[in-house]
C-alpha positions, -999 to +999 in steps of 0.1 A: +000+000+001+026+025+011+064+019+005+091+044+016+125+034+003+158+051+015+139+084+017+156+115+026+141+151+027+157+184+030+144+219+031+170+245+022+200+236+045+179+218+070+177+180+069+143+167+081+146+130+073+176+108+065+174+074+049+139+064+060+125+031+049+089+018+059+063-004+046+025+001+055+003-027+044-034-025+033-057-022+062-030-012+087-033+014+114+000+031+119+008+060+144+037+084+141+047+098+174+068+128+179+072+162+195+062+195+180+083+204+149+098+168+147+085+163+111+052+146+117+032+168+093+060+165+068+059+128+066+022+130+057+028+157+032+054+133+016+029+105+015+003+130+001+029+140-025+025+177-016+063+176-013+086+151-029+116+134-014+151+149-019+165+112-023+148+078-025+111+072-032+076+069-019+051+046-035+014+048-026-007+022-043+004+024-080+018+059-077+056+065-073+072+099-063+099+089-090+075+087-119+043+106-110+035+134-135+021+168-121-011+162-140-015+128-123-012+142-087-048+157-084-063+123-094-039+106-068-050+129-040-087+121-046-078+086-033-059+098-002-080+112+025-066+140+045-076+152+081-061+182+097-058+192+133-075+227+125-103+210+106-101+233+075-139+234+070-158+261+050-175+282+077-199+298+053-214+265+044-234+240+064-223+203+072-238+188+041-223+214+017-188+209+034-189+171+026-206+176-008-180+201-019-153+174-019-175+155-044-185+186-065-148+194-068-138+160-082-167+157-107-188+131-088-222+126-106-247+150-090-273+123-089-252+104-065-238+131-043-267+133-019-267+095-012-229+095-007-229+125+017-257+110+038-238+077+039-205+092+053-223+116+076-242+087+091-209+068+095-196+098+114-227+100+135-237+134+122-263+129+096-290+145+120-269+177+119-264+177+082-279+212+077-262+229+108-237+255+102-200+248+111-200+275+139-230+255+156-209+224+162-185+215+189-148+209+182-153+172+182-182+174+157-163+196+134-136+170+132-160+144+124-174+165+096-137+167+084-134+130+086-166+125+067-153+148+040-120+129+038-140+097+033-163+110+007-142+100-024-137+065-010-099+068-005-076+038-002-057+055+027-067+080+053-040+103+067-048+121+100-025+149+110-029+154+148-066+148+145-072+151+183-046+179+190-072+205+197-099+184+214-108+176+250-105+141+264-142+131+255-141+144+220-106+128+216-121+094+226-150+098+202-126+105+172-103+076+180-132+052+182-144+065+148-109+060+134-108+025+148-142+017+131-130+030+098-098+009+101-117-022+111-135-021+077-102-024+059-091+013+055-054+020+059-050+048+085-018+067+092-020+091+120+004+115+137+002+126+174+023+141+201+001+125+228+015+091+238-014+084+260-037+082+230-018+052+217-033+030+244-067+034+227-056+023+193-047-011+176-017+006+160+019+000+150+038+029+164+069+046+150+089+074+168+105+103+150+140+103+163+173+115+149+159+124+115+143+089+110+114+067+120+120+039+145+095+013+154+085+015+190+093-017+209 
């Protein structure tokens, strides 16, 4: 599913990662643990191909950082769901429209949009709030909208960048339960966090970012 081979990444004169190799299989749940500014978001951006390695390669399904063309990347990203710590929702639109927007933007057939939006909102436990404005929701509910949006295009992998970083303990537990359910149905999930205590709630393989590389937690 995801194969990182001898990957190094540098920004200007600053080395972020050195000679990283990692394989994530289909249906796995992987957590990347690290302190602030350790490079957690960068590793997800590399998998998402927002940035490309300085050396080595990253393969996601049938796409490789060595051979992917610029015109192919938008199609690739439709199949890689991305969740952010700060939600990145459209505050001038309601819940339904936020999720539907992800489908409109990718040319999803209009006749099928309503059904798909209702489906992913039901999965996120929010279909009853589909016409609420974003400002009317709690932080945990907003993050669940963001997860529903990320699932709308039926991605083959879900990337979650500190999805509980701004949430209280109750909302954190709700989000982790939802991610576990999504993973239990065969979705590959890669999540970053700086909260080591959240790992107890997840059936995950854990990697620490240390000394410019990823090391499996023993």
